N, C-alpha and C positions, 0 to 999 in steps of 0.2 A: 478124397485126399485133399482137395482144395478146401473143403469145409473144415477138416481137421487142422490144417495149417492156420486158417483164419481164427479158429477158436483159441489155438495156442498163442497167436499174436495178441489177441484181445486180452487173454489172461495175463500175459507179460506186461501189457500196458497198464492194466488195473493194479497189478502188484507194484509196479513202479510208482504209480500215483499214490497208492496207500503208503508206501515207504516214504515218499516225499512228504505227505501230509503228517505222517508220524514224526518225521524228523523236525518239521516246522513246529509241531505241537510240543515236542520235547524241548526245543530251543526256547519256546515261550515259557514253559515251566521252569527252565533253568534261570531265565531272566527274572522270574517272579520269586524264586527260592534261592537265595544266595548260598545256602548250605551245600548244594550240589557242586559248586565250583571249588570247594576246599578239598585239597588232596592229602593233607596231613592232619593228624589228630589235634596238634597244637593250633593250627589255623582254624580248625572246625570249632573247638570250644571257645575260641576268641570271637566267634560270631554268635550273637544272641539267639537263643532258642534252638541251637543246633546240637545234635548228639552224634557220637561216633561209634561205629561198630568195629571192634578189633578182633572179631572171629577170624581164624586162619582161612577157612573156606567160606567165602561170601562173595557173590557175584553182583549184588546190587550196589547202589551208591552208599559208600561207607558213612559219609556225612549227610545227615538228613534232619528234617524238622519233624519231631514226633507229632506235633499238632496237625500236620498235613497228611499223616499216614493213617490209614483206617484203623489198624491195631496199635498204632503208636510205636511200632518196633521196626517197620520197613523190612520185615522178614528176618530180623536178627534176633538171636536168643537174648533175653533180657540180661543174662549174666555176662554177656559180652558187650553190653552197651555202656559207654561212659558218658554220662550226662550230669556233670556236677551241678549242685545247687548252691545258692548263696546260703551262708550260715551265720548266725548271730548267737553269741553266748555271753552271759553275764555272771561273773563270780559274785556270790553273796557278800564276800568281804568288801566288794566295791559297789554295793547296792544299798548303801546306808540311807536311812530316812532323812528327809529334809528337816532342818532345825526349826522347831516351833511352828511347823506347818504340816498339814496333812495333805498327802499327794492325791490328786485326782486321776493319776495314771492308771492305765488298765493293768499293768503288772503289779503284783502283790507288793504291799509295803514291806520294806525290810527284806523281804521276798525270799525267793528260793533260787537255787542255781538252775538255770534253764537254758535250753538250746533250741533255737528256732531255725527252720529250714524252709526256704521258699523254692518250690519246685517249678521248673519250666513246664512240666507236664500238666500242671493245674495250679490250684491255689491252696495246696495242702499245707498244713502248718503243724509241726510237731513240737512238743514241749516235754521235757523231762527234768528231773532234779529232786532235790530233797530240801525240806524246809530248813531255814536258818534262823538265827536269833534276830530279834528286831534290830533295825539299823541304827536307831537312835542310841540304844545302849552300847552297840558295838562301836559307835563313834566317840564314846566318852564325852569329853568337853569340847570336842572339835565342832565348829559351826559348819554345817553342810548346806550349801545353796544350789548344788547340782545333783540330780539323781537320774540315772546311775552315775558312778564316778569312773567306771572303766568298762569297755565293751570290746569283745573280740569278734572280728568279722572275717569271713572267707568269701571273697567276691570273684565272680568270673566277669569277663569283659562285656560291657554294654548291657548288663543285666542289673536293673536298679534294685536297691535294697532300702527299705524304710527303717528308720531308727527314731524311736520316740524317747524324748527325755524331758525333764522338767526343771524349772528354775524357781526358786522362792527367795525373796529378799529376807534375810535373817534379821531378827531383832537384836539390837546391841552389837552389831558387827563392828569389829575394830576399824578405826580410821587413823591413818597417818597423814598429817597435813604439813607440807614443807612450803614455807613462804619465801619465795625467791624475788628479791627486790632490786630494782635499779637504784643505785646510790650515787648517781651523778648529781651535780649541784642543784638541778631543777627539782629534785625529789626530796629536798631537805624537809619541807613542811610535811610531806607524806610520811617520812620516817618518824618525825616527832609525834604525829597523830597516831601512828601504828603502835608506838611504844606505850601510849596511854590506853589504847584499846585492846592490848594483849589479853588482859584478864577477861574482858567482855567476850572476846572472840573464843577463848577457851571455854568459858562458861556456856556460851551458845552451842558449841559443838558437843559439850558433855551432856547437854539436854537431849542430844540425838543419840549419843553412844557414850557409855561410861569408859570404854577402852579407847581413849583419845590421846594422841601424842602430837606434838607440834615442834617444828624446827625452823631455822632461819638461815638464809644465805643471801649474799649480795654480789653484784657484779658492776663493772664499769666498762672496760674495753681493753683491747690488746695494747701493750706498751711499746708500740712502734708508730712512726709517722705513716699516714696522716691522721691516725685515730687519736693519739695522745701526743702532746708536745714533749719532745725528747730533750729539751733544754734542761741541763742538770738541776737548776733550781725548781723548774716545773715538775720534774720527776719526784721532788721532795714534797712540794705543795703547789699544785697547779692553780689554786685560787685562794683567796683569803679564807682562813678557817677550814681549809680542805686538807684531807690526808693524802698520802701518796697514792697514785692510781694503781689499779690492779685489774686482773682479768676476772677471776671469780674466787670468792672465799666462802667456805662453809662456816658461818658464825656460830651455829648451834645445831648439833645433831638432834634427831627426833627424840623428844623427851616429854615426860608428863609435868615437868617443872615449869609452870606458867610464869612464875616470878623471874626465873632465869631468862625466859624468852623476852620479857620486857627489858631486862638489863642488857641482853644481847643486842636488841634493836636500838636501845638508847646509846650504848657504847660504840655502835658501828658508825664510823666517821664517813661523811660524804666526801666525794672526790670530784674530779672534773676531767673532761676530754674535749677534743676539738670539733669533731663532726657530730651531726645530729643522730644518726643511728648508733645503737649501742651493741655491745658484744653479748647480748642475751642468749644467743644460740649456744655459745660455748658453755654458759652456765647451765642451761637446760640439759645439755648432753651429759655433763659431769654429775649433775644432781640426779639424773636418771640411772646412769650406769654404775655410779659409785655406791653400790648397795650397802656395803659394810660401813663406809665412812658416814653416809647419811643416816643409816639405821633403819632402812625399810624392813618391815616385817613380812614374812612369807604369806601369812594369811591376814590380810587387812585391805581395806579400800584405800588406795594411795592417791592423794590429791597433791598436785603441785600448783600453787598459786603464783603466777608470773605477773609482777606488778611493774609497770613502766609508763612513761609519758612520751616515749620516742619509738622510732622504728627499729629495725634490726638488720645486722649484717648477716649474710649467708654465703654459702660456698662460692668461691671465686673472688670475693671481695678482699681476701687476704693477699692477693697478688699485688694490690696497690701498695702494700707495705713490704713487698719482697718475700712473702711467705707463700711458697708454692706446694709444700707437702700437704696432701689431702688429709682431712680429719679421719682418724682410724676408728672412731667410735668406742674407744677404750677409756678406762678410768686412769687419769693421771693426776692424782692428788697426793700432796705431801705437806704435812702440817696444816691440813685443811685449806690448802691453797692450790689452785690449778697451775701445774708446772709447765704445760706445753702451750701456753697462750701465745708465745712468740715463735713457736716451732711448727705448729700445725694451723692450717686454714680453718675457717669457720665450718661447722657441719652444714650439710644441705638439708632442705626440708624433708626429703625422702629418708635421710638418715635419722632425723629426729622422729619421724613417724614410725620407722622400723623399730627403734629402741623403745619408744613409748608403748607400742603394741607388745613387744617382747616382754617388757617388765610390768605390763598391766597398770599403767599410771594414767590418771585423768588430769590433763592440764587445763587450768582455768586462767585465761588471759584477762587480767583486771587492768584495763588500760583507759586512758582519758578519752573524752569524746572526739578529740582531734584524730586519734589513731584507731578508733573502733572499727572503721570500715576496712582498714588494712588487716587487722587481726581477725576480723570475721572471715575474710578470704583465706587467711592462713589456717584458720580453724577447720575449714573444709578439707584440708589436706593432711590433717593430723587426727588420727582416729581417737575418738573419745574425748576430744577437747571441746571447750565452750568459751564464750566471751561474755564480759560484763563491763559496763561503763563505770569507771572510777571517777569520783569527784576530784576537784582540784587539790584538796588536801587529804584525800583518802578517808574522810570521816564516815563514808558509807561502806567501808570494807567489810564490816561484820554482816550487814544485810546482804551485801553482794555474795559473800562466801556461803551464807545460809541459803540464799536463793539458788545459787549454782549447785550446791550440794543436793538440795531437794530435787532440782532438775535432773541431775545425773543419776541419783539413786532411784528416781521414779521411772526410769527408762532402762530397759534391758535390750542390748543389741548383740546378737550372736556372731561370732567370727570363728574361723578355723585356720589351722596351719597345714592343711593338706597340700600335697604336691600337685603339679600340673596334670599328672595322670589321673587324678581323682576329681570328680565334679560333685559338688554338694549344693543342693537347692533346699531352702528352708520354707516351712509352712507353719502357720499358727493362727488360731482364732483369738489369741491374746486373752482378754478378759470378757470378750463379748459373748462367748458361748455359741457363736454362730459357726457356719462352715469354715473350713480351713482356707486361708488365702496365702499366696506366696509372699512371705515377708520374714525377715530375720530380726525385726525390731518391734517392741511393744512399749506403749506408754501408759502412764497413769497407775503405776504399781505402788502398792502400800506394803507395809511390813506384814508378812504372812500370806500375801497373795501368791498363788501358784500358777505359773504360766507353762503350758506345754508347747513344745516345738516338735515337729516331725521333719527330720532331715532325709531327703531322698539322695542316697549316695550311689554314684555310678562310677565304675572303673572304665575310663575312656580309652586307655591304651596300656599295653604291657611294656614296661621299660626294657630296653635292650640289655641292660645290665641285670643279670639274675639276682644280684645281691639287693636290688631295690624292689624285689617282689614282696618283701616284707617291710612294711613301713609303720611308723607310729606317728599319729598326729593328734591334735587336741581341738576340741570344740569348747569355746569358753565365752562368757559375756565380756564385752569390751570394758577394760578397766578393773576387772575382778580376777583374782588369782585362782578361784575355783574353776575347775574345768572337767570335761568329760574326755578321758583318754581313750582313743580308738586304736587298737592294735589290728592292723589290716594285713591279711595274707592274700595275695593275688593268685588266683587259679589261672595260670597262663600256659601250662603244659599238661601232659597226660602221664600217669604213672607207667603206662605201657611203653613209653618212650625211654624209660630208664633201664639200665642193664639188669637190674635185679628182678624185673617183672617177668612173669611166665610168658607174656606175649612178645618178649624181646628175644631175638635169636640172631647171634652173630656168627653162626656156623658157615663155613665155606660152601656147604651144600645148598644153601638158600640164596635166592636172588642172583642166580648164575655165578655165585662167588664174587660178585662185583658190588656187594653192599650188605646191609643188615636188614632183617625183618623186624619192624617195630610197629605195634598196634595193627598188625595184619597187612601192612603195605611195606614195600621195599624202599629203603632209603639208600639210594645209589651213591657210589663214589663219584668224584668229579670226572666228567667226560662220559659218564654212562647214564642212561635213562631207560624208561620203559617200565611196564608193569613188573617185570622180573629182572630189571637192569640188563635186559638182553640187547639193548640198542646202544650203538656207539654214536658219538656226535659226528663221526665221519662216514657213517653208513647210509644205505638207501632205504627205500620203503616198498613194501609189497602190497598187493591187492587186499590181502587179509589184514595187514596192518592198517590199511586205510579205514577199515571198519571201526577201528578204535578212535578215529578222528571225527566220527559222527555220533550224535546222541543215540543212546540205546543200541549201539553197534548196528545202525541201519546200513543196508547195502546200497542205498541211493541217497542223494541229497548233497548239499555242498559240504566240502571238507573244511573243517575248522571255521564254520559259519562264514566262509569266504573272507575271513579276516586274519588268516594265518597260514602257516605251512605245516603239512603233515610230515613229521619225521619219525620214522620207526613207530608209527601208531600213536604218536604223541604230538599234539598241536603246539607249535611254536608261534605265538601270536605276533602280528605285525607291530613294529615300533612306529609310533607317530613322530612327526617332525617336532611337535611340542612335547618335551619330556614330561610335562605334567599330565598329559593325556595318555592313559594306559588302557590297553585292551587285555583282558585277563579271562580266566576260566579254563576248564579242561578242554572246551571246544571253542574257545575265544568268543564265547557268547556274551561276555560281560564287558562293560567299559565304565569309565568314570567321567564321561563328558556328554552323554546323551540324555541327561535328566532334565526335568523342567527347569526353566529359568525365570527369575524375577528381577526386574530392574537391571537386566543385563548380566546378572550373576547367577552362576549355577547353584541351584538349591539355596538361593538368596545369600550366598557367601559362606565362607567357612565357619562363621560364628553361628549360623543357623542350622547347617547340616552339611553332609557330604554325599556325593554321588556314589552309590554302591550298586553295581550291576544294573545300571540304567534306571535306578529308582532312588529317590532322595531318602536318605536315612537322617532324620531330624534329631537335633539335640533335645533334651527333655523340655526345654522352654518353648519350643516351637512345634508347629504342626502344619498340615497342608501339603498338597502335591509338590510344591516348591519350597516347603518349610518357611513360607512367607507369613504365616499367622502366629502371633504370640499367644501362648497359652495363658500367660499371666493376665488377669483381668484388672490389675491395679490401675492401668491407664484409663480404664472405663469407670473407675469408682468416683462417684461425685463427692467433692469436698463438702457439700452442704449436708448430706444425710448419710454419706459413706455407703450408699447403695450402688449396685452396678447400673450405670446409665440412669441414675436417679429413679430406678424402678419403672422407667418408661421406655425401655428398649432392650436390645440384646448387644452383647459385646462380641464383635466379629473381627478377628485379626487385630485386636488392640484398639478398635474404634467402635463407637456406639452407632448402632443402626436403630433409629428412633421409631416408635410406634406411630402409626397414622390411622386414626379412626374418623368416623363421620363427623363427630363434634369436637374432636381433640386432635390437634396436629402439633406433635412435639418436634423440637429442633434444638440446635446448640451442640456443643462439644459433649456434654453429658446428658443430652435430652432434657435439659432443665428449663428450656424455654417453651412456652405455649401461649401464643397470643389470645387464644380462646379460653384459656384456663385461668382461674384466680391464683395469683402467686402469694408471696408472703408480704407484699407491699401493704395490704390492708391490715396485717397483723401488727406492723410497726408504726403505722401512721399516727395514732394518737400519742404514742410515747415520743416520737420525733417532734411532733407539734409542741408538746409540753416541754421537753428538754432543750430544744433549740430556740423556740419562739415564745416560751413562757405563756402559753394560752391553750385553750382546748378543754375538753371535758375532764381530763385528768389533772389539770393544773390547780393547785391550792394556793391562792395568793397569800393567805395568812401565814403559811409556813414556807412558802416558796419551794414546795416539793412537788413531785410528780407521782406520788403513790409508790407502786412497786416497780416502776420503770427503772431499768438499769442497762440501757443500751449504750450509753456514753458515746454518742455519735461524734465524729470528727467534723468540726464546723469550718467551712472554707469560704473564702471571699470569692465574689464573682459567680458567674454562671457555672453550674456543675453539670458534667456529662458522664455517662457510663463508659468505663474502660473495658473494652471487649477482652483484652489480654488478661485481665484479672477476673473475667467472668462476672462482671458487676451487672446488677439489675436496676434499671431506672424506674423510680416511683415518683408520682406527682399527684397532689390532691389540693382541693380548695377548702379553706376554712370558713368559719361563719361570716367573715367579712369579704367573702369571694376573692380572697388572696390566694395565689398559687404558691405552695411550698414544695420544694423538690429535694429528693435525696436518693442515694444509691446504696445498695447493700451487696456484700459478697462474703466469701469465706477465705481466710488465710491458710497457710500451709498446715497449721495446727487445727484446722476446721473450726476456728473461732469466728463468730459473726463480727463483721466490720461494716460500720455505717458511716458514710460521708454525707453531710447535709449542707445545703446552701444556706448561708447566713441570712440573707435578705429574702423576704417574700416578694412576690411579684403581684402587687395590688393594682386594681383598676383605678384610674384617676377620678376624683369626685367631680360631678357635673354641677356647675354654678347656674341653677335654674333662674334666679333673680337676674343675674347678669345677662343670661340669654334673652329673657323677656324684655328687659330694658334695651338690650342691644337691638332686638327686633324692632321695638317701637322707634328707637332712634334711627334705625336704618330706614323705616318707612317714612318718617318725617324728612330725613335727609334726601331720600329718593324723591318725595313730593316737592321739596324745595328745589331740588335739582331740575325737576321737570318744569316747574314754574319759571325758573331762571332760563331754562332753554326756550320755553315758549315766549318769554319776554324778549329774549335776545333775538329770536327769530322774527317777531313782529317788528321790533325796532329796526332790524336790518331791512326788512321789507319796506317799511315806511321811508326809511332813508333812501332806499333805491328809487322809490316812486317820486319822492321829492326831487331827487337829483335829475330824474328824467324830465320832470316838469320844468325844472330850471333850464335844462338844456333846450327843450322845445321853445321855451319863451325867448331865449337868446337868439334863436334862429328865426324869429318872426320878421316879415318884410315891412310892415306898417309901423307907424309911429307908436312907439310903446306907450305914448300919452293918451291915445284914443283907442277906444274899443271898436274894432271893425264890425262887430255884430250888434253894436249898440245903435238903436234908432230912437230919434227924438219922439217923444210922446206927442200925438196930434189929437186935439179935442174937437169933436164935431157935435154941434148942437142943432137940433131940429125941434121946431115948435109944432106939435101935432095939430095945433089949431090951424096953423097955416100950412098944412101938408099939401103940397101940390100947388100952391098959389104963389 
């Protein structure tokens, strides 16, 4: 008996442990698979890769990820699975061939009607349709620069759809050029020069296109103080030979009559105002929006040349003159004159940008050198605009317009008018033929070149307003009227949620009479909930109902993941103090605040991704556990050779990780530096020596040329140093005279080589050998003489000291200084040896 009870007890313990492990495992799976947390068909299909089973009798999770199921159906019959795919279709009427260019696109030229479907179950692709006539003939005389011209898309939320289209610059494309000129007193010489250059300007543009039209308008400023003197006589003639001031006048609508353009410019009188800035923004706004008065064509490249030598007033400046009504951005022209100059404020920069984009107009700011920096900054905020330096009397206007026109037409930049619910990322290889890179802009285009773009279109959210589930937007090149129209239908709900579907039942016999059955689940009335709407918001909970608050109906384990309350078998998740932090899921297993963080931001911030069920869901541009890594490799692309990390490293999270080998150690922002590697310094050294210092092996004294050298280095005074911010490389070499010459090279934004060279060489000073020899000899002689003089001086001093001592001793003697005490008188003694001893 004791053994039996022990066995039963052990069995119960093991069952409880298994149930607890199963519950924990289920919670982990729920956290990894966001499909399981969706309780309605609409919420399910708004989650990428999720499918919904709307079978009436189904006990498994209705929202599931087919890729994670063994059979891909989760036990649901395929006929009851709703898993919509993205669809793309093109009508052959809107798939005309590009004008005078052959497309390289994968879709058939002129093509056929086809429909493509991207399935979440795999990468299946379906196409069907019938052949159509060639697009070129279908288009008649119309010039086509975008292919296709119209696409129909059916998109479900967070499921990306690729769309490939092509652009080609058509030959002889129409051009409308409207010249808008500041006619204040200081521009008098410019007006006179323009009147003489009108024919040349027209002839130059007609060399580029035969369908060219030109127009002319002028502006001064608002007729109120402090912009214009309101003294009656000054309102008639503010200066000698000046006409009455005005805001803006359309002197000549767009026309092919060049002679009339010259007359219109010549007959336009200059006027005057008080302050330095002009009312150019009023003129630009009216010239852009008054399509009928100016004469802009629907299909033409529209150029607006804005010529001035002064700054500009913008929104808010009108208050100085008592004008407080904002600019409405509408056309107010009567008899070719702006009528609301004194009624409305100046337009803002954003208003100008909006209208320029809407009407596809390229603005060219032709301004003097004193104002170029201001208008360069302005150009950055106006799409499709450019700047050029105008000479003092506008004699270079023809070259300026031609240069800016070539610059504009050789570049294509794609834009779109999609809503915030849609995200579009562009990719293209431009003309390189290499792999696709993230960009919406290509340069260096010529007539007939075909550039393909691939747009990755993602529906980020379904608008709350059902009327916005069908939208139309355009993808078009900046400044060009040609466009690709995209008719988008958002897949944001399920057919089985509609009353006419067979899976919809509003009978009182279903859902306890407290709701309707839609897509296999009960949609309860307010105040009721539960699987069959059997629970009331004021009711209790039974032990059996508690099983519904655990994953897979487990009998043990925490209720609602310990983060909610089980009410009638349904989890009601806890509310956080912070309203932005939300606990969700059928078992409160999900939240939006426990994802990985980067730089103190959840999923690196809303621009990078969002936290979904404890895991970061990144936007298409980013990747990584915290969405901290940028997919775009453009920041790693070297400006020198346009290669990723100069081909010497890998791009990781938008930064180069350089290769390190035994004999090569790369460093720098683009892995372009290598102290142990030969750079391009040696490649440029002979040309720099020749072009800057007029010497070296390439210099030809007879012709004063340098062969094929065309580096055109910038010569600078003083010592030159490399600027790290410009990614400059310092180079130094010695010439045949052992002189050091120094230069640096780098690449600008257009990847063009820029070389700055030091004007003076650093040569070693010449050694004067003869001077050194003579100097050494002279030094030896001088040193010898100095030594002799020292010796002579020393002996003289010594003798003088001895003589002085002698004199001193003599003075101190006690005897008569007239007698010598040691002197003895000489005594002579004579002996005769003969008488010796006698």
